GUDRENLUM-464161 format. One record per residue: chain; x, y, z of N, C-alpha, C, CB in turn; residue in three letters. Coordinates in nm, 4 decimals, m for minus. Glycine has a CB too. Example, Ala and Ser with C-alpha at 12.3 -4.5 7.8 and 13.67 -1.06 7.14 Angstrom:
# residues 2
A / 1.3190 / m0.5690 / 0.7800 / 1.2300 / m0.4500 / 0.7800 / 1.3200 / m0.3300 / 0.7800 / 1.1308 / m0.4473 / 0.9046 / ALA $
A / 1.2850 / m0.2250 / 0.7080 / 1.3670 / m0.1060 / 0.7140 / 1.2900 / 0.0030 / 0.7870 / 1.4084 / m0.0598 / 0.5725 / SER $
# end
This chain:
# residues 117
A / 0.0763 / m0.1184 / 0.0150 / 0.0287 / m0.0026 / m0.0226 / 0.0712 / 0.1568 / 0.0121 / m0.0796 / m0.0233 / 0.0100 / UNK $
A / 0.2031 / 0.1386 / 0.0822 / 0.2827 / 0.2292 / 0.0419 / 0.3620 / 0.2741 / m0.0965 / 0.3476 / 0.2107 / 0.1149 / UNK $
A / 0.3734 / 0.1538 / m0.1382 / 0.3927 / 0.1782 / m0.2581 / 0.3173 / 0.2760 / m0.3575 / 0.3902 / 0.0752 / m0.2942 / UNK $
A / 0.1829 / 0.2383 / m0.3390 / 0.0718 / 0.2994 / m0.3986 / 0.0613 / 0.4364 / m0.3876 / m0.0371 / 0.2493 / m0.3535 / UNK $
A / 0.0978 / 0.4608 / m0.2374 / 0.0502 / 0.6188 / m0.2401 / 0.1780 / 0.6417 / m0.2791 / m0.0105 / 0.7090 / m0.0966 / UNK $
A / 0.2806 / 0.6059 / m0.3216 / 0.4386 / 0.6893 / m0.3532 / 0.4330 / 0.7178 / m0.5196 / 0.6070 / 0.5671 / m0.3102 / UNK $
A / 0.3747 / 0.6053 / m0.5354 / 0.3106 / 0.6053 / m0.6833 / 0.1968 / 0.7355 / m0.7332 / 0.2235 / 0.4555 / m0.6917 / UNK $
A / 0.1061 / 0.7272 / m0.6419 / m0.0194 / 0.8541 / m0.6726 / 0.0924 / 1.0268 / m0.6293 / m0.2141 / 0.8212 / m0.5044 / UNK $
A / 0.1980 / 0.9987 / m0.4980 / 0.2817 / 1.1499 / m0.5164 / 0.3174 / 1.1728 / m0.6114 / 0.3912 / 1.1808 / m0.4553 / UNK $
A / 0.3976 / 1.0420 / m0.6692 / 0.4790 / 1.1054 / m0.8121 / 0.3962 / 1.1844 / m0.9234 / 0.5455 / 0.9769 / m0.9011 / UNK $
A / 0.2673 / 1.1235 / m0.9120 / 0.1967 / 1.1610 / m1.0661 / 0.2001 / 1.3295 / m1.0573 / 0.0016 / 1.0905 / m1.0883 / UNK $
A / 0.2057 / 1.4067 / m1.1643 / 0.2680 / 1.5614 / m1.1337 / 0.1494 / 1.6444 / m1.0961 / 0.3485 / 1.6391 / m1.2737 / UNK $
A / 0.0406 / 1.5802 / m1.1723 / m0.1346 / 1.6466 / m1.1500 / m0.1528 / 1.6268 / m1.0114 / m0.2805 / 1.5558 / m1.2396 / UNK $
A / m0.1061 / 1.5291 / m0.9227 / m0.1331 / 1.5201 / m0.8004 / m0.0812 / 1.6226 / m0.6924 / m0.0979 / 1.4056 / m0.7759 / UNK $
A / m0.1255 / 1.6991 / m0.6254 / m0.1236 / 1.7700 / m0.5223 / m0.0659 / 1.7062 / m0.3990 / m0.2430 / 1.8115 / m0.5058 / UNK $
A / m0.1626 / 1.6464 / m0.3653 / m0.1342 / 1.5832 / m0.2400 / m0.2293 / 1.4806 / m0.2390 / m0.1413 / 1.6724 / m0.1173 / UNK $
A / m0.2027 / 1.3790 / m0.1560 / m0.2024 / 1.2071 / m0.0909 / m0.2126 / 1.2069 / 0.0496 / m0.0561 / 1.1138 / m0.1197 / UNK $
A / m0.3508 / 1.1831 / 0.0702 / m0.3782 / 1.1467 / 0.2335 / m0.4391 / 0.9952 / 0.2368 / m0.5042 / 1.2653 / 0.3131 / UNK $
A / m0.4344 / 0.9233 / 0.3456 / m0.4766 / 0.8202 / 0.3926 / m0.5063 / 0.7768 / 0.5391 / m0.4084 / 0.7571 / 0.3472 / UNK $
A / m0.6031 / 0.7264 / 0.5796 / m0.6429 / 0.6622 / 0.7176 / m0.6954 / 0.5379 / 0.6726 / m0.7540 / 0.7456 / 0.8112 / UNK $
A / m0.6302 / 0.4718 / 0.7834 / m0.6735 / 0.3073 / 0.7949 / m0.6849 / 0.3117 / 0.9135 / m0.5779 / 0.1823 / 0.7496 / UNK $
A / m0.7738 / 0.1359 / 0.9547 / m0.8267 / 0.1125 / 1.0571 / m0.8597 / 0.0084 / 1.0704 / m0.8993 / 0.1711 / 1.0805 / UNK $
A / m0.8971 / m0.0357 / 1.1823 / m0.9368 / m0.1757 / 1.1956 / m1.1165 / m0.2070 / 1.1384 / m0.9112 / m0.2110 / 1.3735 / UNK $
A / m1.1227 / m0.3281 / 1.1641 / m1.2797 / m0.3667 / 1.1091 / m1.3275 / m0.4746 / 1.1957 / m1.2890 / m0.4247 / 0.9431 / UNK $
A / m1.3946 / m0.4523 / 1.3076 / m1.4397 / m0.5698 / 1.3307 / m1.5835 / m0.6350 / 1.3155 / m1.4068 / m0.5779 / 1.4333 / UNK $
A / m1.5738 / m0.7775 / 1.3199 / m1.7579 / m0.8061 / 1.2443 / m1.7703 / m0.8776 / 1.4159 / m1.7956 / m0.9732 / 1.0339 / UNK $
A / m1.8431 / m0.8071 / 1.4623 / m1.9805 / m0.8506 / 1.6179 / m2.0487 / m0.9460 / 1.6090 / m2.1104 / m0.7548 / 1.6520 / UNK $
A / m2.1054 / m0.9959 / 1.5184 / m2.1491 / m1.1068 / 1.4420 / m2.0320 / m1.2399 / 1.4643 / m2.1635 / m1.0514 / 1.2771 / UNK $
A / m1.9285 / m1.2106 / 1.4763 / m1.8139 / m1.3230 / 1.4526 / m1.7267 / m1.3021 / 1.6216 / m1.6881 / m1.2733 / 1.2768 / UNK $
A / m1.6596 / m1.4349 / 1.6331 / m1.5675 / m1.4296 / 1.7469 / m1.4557 / m1.3523 / 1.7320 / m1.5239 / m1.5505 / 1.7817 / UNK $
A / m1.4234 / m1.2642 / 1.8337 / m1.2788 / m1.1764 / 1.8373 / m1.2098 / m1.2431 / 1.9796 / m1.3083 / m0.9721 / 1.8540 / UNK $
A / m1.1128 / m1.2814 / 1.8411 / m0.9352 / m1.3481 / 1.9227 / m0.8721 / m1.2141 / 2.0003 / m0.7747 / m1.4082 / 1.7640 / UNK $
A / m0.7971 / m1.2669 / 2.0547 / m0.7281 / m1.1542 / 2.1448 / m0.6017 / m1.2180 / 2.1166 / m0.7722 / m1.1333 / 2.3199 / UNK $
A / m0.4910 / m1.1184 / 2.2094 / m0.3833 / m1.2048 / 2.1907 / m0.2811 / m1.0978 / 2.3190 / m0.3245 / m1.2201 / 1.9921 / UNK $
A / m0.2033 / m1.1583 / 2.3538 / m0.1380 / m1.1061 / 2.4464 / m0.1815 / m1.1786 / 2.5554 / m0.1498 / m0.9723 / 2.4543 / UNK $
A / m0.2765 / m1.2259 / 2.6276 / m0.3422 / m1.3090 / 2.7627 / m0.2508 / m1.4011 / 2.7726 / m0.4967 / m1.3820 / 2.7546 / UNK $
A / m0.1640 / m1.4494 / 2.7225 / m0.0970 / m1.4881 / 2.8237 / 0.0597 / m1.4651 / 2.8832 / m0.1167 / m1.5918 / 2.8046 / UNK $
A / 0.0888 / m1.3200 / 2.8049 / 0.1901 / m1.2584 / 2.8470 / 0.1906 / m1.2255 / 2.9439 / 0.2205 / m1.1840 / 2.7992 / UNK $
A / 0.2973 / m1.1850 / 3.0751 / 0.3447 / m1.1431 / 3.1783 / 0.2913 / m0.9722 / 3.1929 / 0.4995 / m1.1755 / 3.1688 / UNK $
A / 0.2714 / m0.8869 / 3.0950 / 0.2249 / m0.8011 / 3.1255 / 0.0593 / m0.7611 / 3.1221 / 0.2968 / m0.7437 / 3.0729 / UNK $
A / 0.0491 / m0.8482 / 3.1152 / m0.1392 / m0.8654 / 3.1256 / m0.2107 / m0.7734 / 3.0862 / m0.2059 / m0.8773 / 3.2610 / UNK $
A / m0.1507 / m0.7441 / 2.9172 / m0.2244 / m0.6649 / 2.8058 / m0.2936 / m0.7722 / 2.7579 / m0.1371 / m0.5862 / 2.6904 / UNK $
A / m0.4372 / m0.7546 / 2.6499 / m0.4635 / m0.8322 / 2.5579 / m0.5253 / m0.7079 / 2.5196 / m0.5290 / m0.9708 / 2.5733 / UNK $
A / m0.4753 / m0.8064 / 2.3287 / m0.5372 / m0.6966 / 2.2800 / m0.6050 / m0.7555 / 2.1817 / m0.4560 / m0.5861 / 2.2408 / UNK $
A / m0.7358 / m0.6762 / 2.1368 / m0.8222 / m0.7805 / 2.0401 / m0.7598 / m0.7795 / 1.8783 / m1.0040 / m0.7237 / 2.0352 / UNK $
A / m0.7889 / m0.8938 / 1.7904 / m0.7348 / m0.8720 / 1.6773 / m0.8152 / m0.8804 / 1.5543 / m0.6393 / m0.9468 / 1.6719 / UNK $
A / m0.8398 / m0.7588 / 1.4744 / m0.9392 / m0.6981 / 1.3731 / m0.9339 / m0.7997 / 1.3157 / m0.9184 / m0.5723 / 1.2897 / UNK $
A / m1.0768 / m0.8006 / 1.2408 / m1.0660 / m0.9374 / 1.1807 / m1.0555 / m0.9116 / 0.9725 / m1.2407 / m1.0385 / 1.2492 / UNK $
A / m1.0748 / m0.7340 / 0.9988 / m1.0368 / m0.6713 / 0.8606 / m0.9557 / m0.5539 / 0.9012 / m1.1684 / m0.6249 / 0.7638 / UNK $
A / m0.8942 / m0.5022 / 0.8010 / m0.8710 / m0.3555 / 0.7693 / m0.9078 / m0.2741 / 0.6972 / m0.7912 / m0.3327 / 0.7478 / UNK $
A / m0.9467 / m0.1589 / 0.7112 / m0.9805 / m0.0589 / 0.5920 / m0.8267 / 0.0570 / 0.5923 / m1.1635 / 0.0421 / 0.6365 / UNK $
A / m0.8409 / 0.0784 / 0.4423 / m0.7816 / 0.2088 / 0.3728 / m0.8685 / 0.2949 / 0.3203 / m0.6958 / 0.1829 / 0.2659 / UNK $
A / m0.8509 / 0.4362 / 0.3429 / m0.8619 / 0.4708 / 0.2253 / m0.7912 / 0.5756 / 0.1805 / m0.9692 / 0.4851 / 0.2036 / UNK $
A / m0.8088 / 0.5942 / 0.0574 / m0.7268 / 0.7407 / m0.0300 / m0.7492 / 0.8343 / m0.0529 / m0.6962 / 0.7510 / m0.1312 / UNK $
A / m0.7374 / 0.9580 / m0.0403 / m0.8203 / 1.0850 / m0.0992 / m0.6644 / 1.1541 / m0.1536 / m0.9352 / 1.1996 / 0.0454 / UNK $
A / m0.7029 / 1.2024 / m0.3144 / m0.5901 / 1.2662 / m0.3745 / m0.6957 / 1.3979 / m0.3814 / m0.5125 / 1.1897 / m0.5307 / UNK $
A / m0.6050 / 1.4867 / m0.3851 / m0.6348 / 1.6379 / m0.4615 / m0.5511 / 1.6773 / m0.6130 / m0.5811 / 1.7659 / m0.3425 / UNK $
A / m0.5986 / 1.6836 / m0.6966 / m0.5388 / 1.6625 / m0.8153 / m0.4567 / 1.8897 / m0.8283 / m0.7082 / 1.5800 / m0.9650 / UNK $
A / m0.4505 / 1.9366 / m0.9221 / m0.3337 / 2.0341 / m0.9591 / m0.4957 / 2.1251 / m0.9723 / m0.1918 / 1.9964 / m1.1270 / UNK $
A / m0.6095 / 2.0873 / m1.0262 / m0.7397 / 2.1574 / m1.0619 / m0.7880 / 2.1441 / m0.9133 / m0.8455 / 2.0816 / m1.1923 / UNK $
A / m0.7890 / 2.0755 / m0.8073 / m0.8925 / 2.0355 / m0.6780 / m0.9513 / 1.9748 / m0.6999 / m0.9703 / 2.1031 / m0.6157 / UNK $
A / m0.9613 / 1.9084 / m0.7930 / m1.0749 / 1.7992 / m0.7871 / m0.9878 / 1.6633 / m0.6828 / m1.1248 / 1.7387 / m0.9855 / UNK $
A / m1.1220 / 1.6006 / m0.6109 / m1.1117 / 1.5240 / m0.5081 / m1.1143 / 1.3749 / m0.5668 / m1.2200 / 1.5592 / m0.4079 / UNK $
A / m1.0175 / 1.2949 / m0.5260 / m1.0801 / 1.0945 / m0.5598 / m1.0151 / 1.0501 / m0.4479 / m1.0113 / 0.9767 / m0.7316 / UNK $
A / m1.1286 / 0.9348 / m0.4402 / m1.0812 / 0.8206 / m0.3080 / m1.1092 / 0.7425 / m0.3799 / m1.1473 / 0.7997 / m0.1538 / UNK $
A / m1.0104 / 0.6154 / m0.3107 / m1.0355 / 0.4882 / m0.3111 / m1.0205 / 0.4310 / m0.1971 / m0.9731 / 0.4303 / m0.3925 / UNK $
A / m1.0678 / 0.3243 / m0.1401 / m1.0828 / 0.2524 / m0.0193 / m1.1147 / 0.1059 / m0.0621 / m1.1950 / 0.3169 / 0.0730 / UNK $
A / m1.0625 / 0.0727 / 0.0746 / m1.0334 / m0.1015 / 0.0299 / m1.0806 / m0.1428 / 0.1799 / m0.8283 / m0.1651 / m0.0216 / UNK $
A / m1.0869 / m0.2722 / 0.1995 / m1.1132 / m0.3866 / 0.2579 / m1.0193 / m0.4877 / 0.2831 / m1.1965 / m0.4327 / 0.1994 / UNK $
A / m0.9415 / m0.5055 / 0.3323 / m0.8415 / m0.5991 / 0.3676 / m0.8386 / m0.6944 / 0.4323 / m0.7706 / m0.5636 / 0.4066 / UNK $
A / m0.8415 / m0.8120 / 0.4185 / m0.8822 / m0.9422 / 0.5078 / m0.7526 / m0.9394 / 0.5967 / m0.9066 / m1.1063 / 0.4127 / UNK $
A / m0.7410 / m0.9679 / 0.7340 / m0.6433 / m0.9907 / 0.8222 / m0.5882 / m1.1228 / 0.7983 / m0.6885 / m0.9742 / 0.9532 / UNK $
A / m0.5035 / m1.1443 / 0.6654 / m0.4893 / m1.2809 / 0.6392 / m0.3592 / m1.2860 / 0.5083 / m0.6550 / m1.3466 / 0.5918 / UNK $
A / m0.2729 / m1.3436 / 0.5333 / m0.2026 / m1.3562 / 0.4102 / m0.2954 / m1.3912 / 0.2572 / m0.0986 / m1.4736 / 0.4443 / UNK $
A / m0.2195 / m1.2344 / 0.1405 / m0.3085 / m1.3112 / 0.0262 / m0.2518 / m1.2969 / m0.0696 / m0.4422 / m1.2751 / m0.0050 / UNK $
A / m0.2357 / m1.3242 / m0.1739 / m0.0997 / m1.2715 / m0.2981 / m0.1846 / m1.2206 / m0.4081 / 0.0203 / m1.4177 / m0.3756 / UNK $
A / m0.3364 / m1.1696 / m0.3749 / m0.4588 / m1.1290 / m0.4389 / m0.4117 / m1.0042 / m0.4904 / m0.5882 / m1.1190 / m0.3473 / UNK $
A / m0.4807 / m0.9372 / m0.6295 / m0.4206 / m0.8120 / m0.6538 / m0.4640 / m0.6912 / m0.5320 / m0.4689 / m0.7697 / m0.8074 / UNK $
A / m0.4283 / m0.5621 / m0.5356 / m0.4939 / m0.4727 / m0.4231 / m0.6210 / m0.4489 / m0.5177 / m0.3976 / m0.3153 / m0.3651 / UNK $
A / m0.6338 / m0.4369 / m0.6367 / m0.7524 / m0.3544 / m0.6847 / m0.9364 / m0.4827 / m0.6392 / m0.7063 / m0.3211 / m0.9138 / UNK $
A / m0.8321 / m0.5701 / m0.5792 / m0.9776 / m0.6889 / m0.5836 / m1.0155 / m0.6427 / m0.4656 / m0.9593 / m0.8823 / m0.5844 / UNK $
A / m0.9482 / m0.5840 / m0.3283 / m1.0416 / m0.5410 / m0.2143 / m1.0896 / m0.4041 / m0.2480 / m0.9694 / m0.5405 / m0.0687 / UNK $
A / m1.1118 / m0.3182 / m0.3497 / m1.1581 / m0.2009 / m0.3387 / m1.3056 / m0.2053 / m0.3005 / m1.1311 / m0.1327 / m0.4551 / UNK $
A / m1.3567 / m0.0882 / m0.2546 / m1.4903 / m0.0732 / m0.2465 / m1.5690 / 0.0400 / m0.2272 / m1.5199 / m0.1371 / m0.1711 / UNK $
A / m1.6859 / 0.1023 / m0.1909 / m1.6721 / 0.2448 / m0.1545 / m1.6551 / 0.3024 / m0.0545 / m1.7444 / 0.2991 / m0.1784 / UNK $
A / m1.6382 / 0.4100 / m0.0339 / m1.5939 / 0.4583 / 0.1174 / m1.6952 / 0.4478 / 0.1630 / m1.5361 / 0.5926 / 0.1528 / UNK $
A / m1.7857 / 0.4378 / 0.1138 / m1.9490 / 0.4472 / 0.2771 / m1.9550 / 0.2885 / 0.2638 / m2.1889 / 0.5568 / 0.2257 / UNK $
A / m1.9081 / 0.2289 / 0.2272 / m1.9072 / 0.1004 / 0.2926 / m1.7767 / 0.0947 / 0.3770 / m1.9162 / m0.0188 / 0.1863 / UNK $
A / m1.7137 / 0.1331 / 0.3987 / m1.6171 / 0.1338 / 0.4871 / m1.6664 / 0.2054 / 0.6233 / m1.4992 / 0.1976 / 0.4232 / UNK $
A / m1.7328 / 0.2961 / 0.5358 / m1.7820 / 0.4206 / 0.6728 / m1.8870 / 0.3242 / 0.7772 / m1.9059 / 0.5973 / 0.5905 / UNK $
A / m1.9611 / 0.2135 / 0.6941 / m2.0609 / 0.1488 / 0.7801 / m2.0451 / 0.0550 / 0.8584 / m2.1436 / 0.1093 / 0.7260 / UNK $
A / m1.8868 / m0.0710 / 0.7981 / m1.8170 / m0.1590 / 0.8435 / m1.7436 / m0.1072 / 0.9558 / m1.7457 / m0.2108 / 0.7498 / UNK $
A / m1.6826 / 0.0029 / 0.9321 / m1.5840 / 0.0447 / 1.0760 / m1.6757 / 0.1587 / 1.1758 / m1.4072 / 0.1410 / 1.0158 / UNK $
A / m1.7755 / 0.2421 / 1.1767 / m1.8742 / 0.2403 / 1.2319 / m1.8462 / 0.4199 / 1.2450 / m1.8875 / 0.1256 / 1.3593 / UNK $
A / m1.7678 / 0.4477 / 1.1389 / m1.7524 / 0.6041 / 1.1629 / m1.7495 / 0.7045 / 1.0468 / m1.6255 / 0.6278 / 1.2328 / UNK $
A / m1.7169 / 0.7849 / 1.0158 / m1.7211 / 0.9058 / 0.9244 / m1.5787 / 0.9456 / 0.8396 / m1.7620 / 1.0309 / 1.0195 / UNK $
A / m1.5979 / 0.9217 / 0.7386 / m1.4375 / 0.9234 / 0.6655 / m1.4440 / 1.0342 / 0.6009 / m1.3894 / 0.8012 / 0.5552 / UNK $
A / m1.3603 / 1.1435 / 0.6269 / m1.3342 / 1.2687 / 0.5409 / m1.4360 / 1.3335 / 0.6148 / m1.3506 / 1.2649 / 0.3680 / UNK $
A / m1.4707 / 1.3499 / 0.7069 / m1.5800 / 1.4528 / 0.7085 / m1.5779 / 1.5411 / 0.7398 / m1.6613 / 1.4435 / 0.7501 / UNK $
A / m1.4380 / 1.6304 / 0.7253 / m1.4936 / 1.8057 / 0.6650 / m1.5255 / 1.8171 / 0.5125 / m1.3561 / 1.9372 / 0.6843 / UNK $
A / m1.5075 / 1.7405 / 0.4812 / m1.5205 / 1.7523 / 0.3104 / m1.7067 / 1.6824 / 0.2906 / m1.3563 / 1.6130 / 0.2061 / UNK $
A / m1.7852 / 1.8418 / 0.2364 / m1.9000 / 1.7797 / 0.2382 / m1.9783 / 1.8254 / 0.1564 / m1.9520 / 1.7753 / 0.3423 / UNK $
A / m2.0548 / 1.8176 / 0.0880 / m2.1556 / 1.8458 / m0.0351 / m2.1298 / 1.7607 / m0.1230 / m2.1512 / 1.9779 / m0.1033 / UNK $
A / m2.2678 / 1.7239 / m0.2046 / m2.3166 / 1.6606 / m0.3461 / m2.2340 / 1.6020 / m0.3628 / m2.3467 / 1.7294 / m0.4645 / UNK $
A / m2.0965 / 1.6533 / m0.4356 / m1.9476 / 1.6002 / m0.4537 / m1.9191 / 1.4723 / m0.4140 / m1.8527 / 1.6765 / m0.3834 / UNK $
A / m1.9182 / 1.5165 / m0.3046 / m1.8069 / 1.4164 / m0.1806 / m1.9102 / 1.3100 / m0.1289 / m1.7345 / 1.5253 / m0.0088 / UNK $
A / m2.0299 / 1.2977 / m0.1054 / m2.1101 / 1.2315 / m0.1308 / m2.1146 / 1.0743 / m0.2275 / m2.1673 / 1.3233 / m0.1646 / UNK $
A / m2.1137 / 1.1979 / m0.3418 / m2.0999 / 1.0525 / m0.5122 / m2.0077 / 1.0460 / m0.5200 / m2.1420 / 1.0643 / m0.6824 / UNK $
A / m1.8949 / 1.0665 / m0.4653 / m1.7502 / 1.0638 / m0.4375 / m1.7580 / 0.9335 / m0.3701 / m1.6838 / 1.1907 / m0.3482 / UNK $
A / m1.7824 / 0.9142 / m0.2229 / m1.7895 / 0.8070 / m0.1518 / m1.8702 / 0.6878 / m0.2064 / m1.8333 / 0.8462 / m0.0365 / UNK $
A / m1.9633 / 0.6725 / m0.3258 / m1.9863 / 0.5676 / m0.3734 / m1.9211 / 0.5128 / m0.4565 / m2.0701 / 0.5669 / m0.4026 / UNK $
A / m1.8189 / 0.5657 / m0.5214 / m1.7372 / 0.5145 / m0.6308 / m1.6548 / 0.4434 / m0.6172 / m1.6859 / 0.5829 / m0.6910 / UNK $
A / m1.6593 / 0.3193 / m0.7028 / m1.5008 / 0.2198 / m0.6775 / m1.4477 / 0.2936 / m0.8516 / m1.5295 / m0.0453 / m0.6678 / UNK $
A / m1.3135 / 0.3419 / m0.8056 / m1.2670 / 0.3625 / m0.9140 / m1.1462 / 0.2677 / m0.9410 / m1.2427 / 0.4945 / m0.9208 / UNK $
A / m1.1000 / 0.2747 / m1.1041 / m1.0050 / 0.1880 / m1.1628 / m0.8568 / 0.2481 / m1.0569 / m0.9983 / 0.2154 / m1.3616 / UNK $
A / m0.7834 / 0.1555 / m1.0696 / m0.6686 / 0.1692 / m0.9934 / m0.5700 / 0.2696 / m1.0880 / m0.6045 / 0.0156 / m0.9582 / UNK $
A / m0.4975 / 0.3321 / m0.9846 / m0.4004 / 0.4643 / m1.0626 / m0.3097 / 0.4047 / m1.1693 / m0.2850 / 0.5525 / m0.9455 / UNK $
# end
């Protein structure tokens, strides 16, 4: 994913690239933990999946989003297979992404699944 951000940043028409990522828990499934047997007495829940959302701003002020839901397991699948609308990430993670951006254009952008860069 870091390489993807570097590729976007390297494009001459992209002014800025921003990334938000975090955990997704499916509460209808058991949540495993790590660290319960450690001496430090700290237990950490292990997410079922992770999300990443990328926002770019072009030299013309156009905003474009890509969002992904990535399983918490090894995979040889191409990154593009994990693309989802940003609205789905918001629903799964229970958060509002890019919340300071408002308006009909942003609402529409959050429903799109763009081709890879």
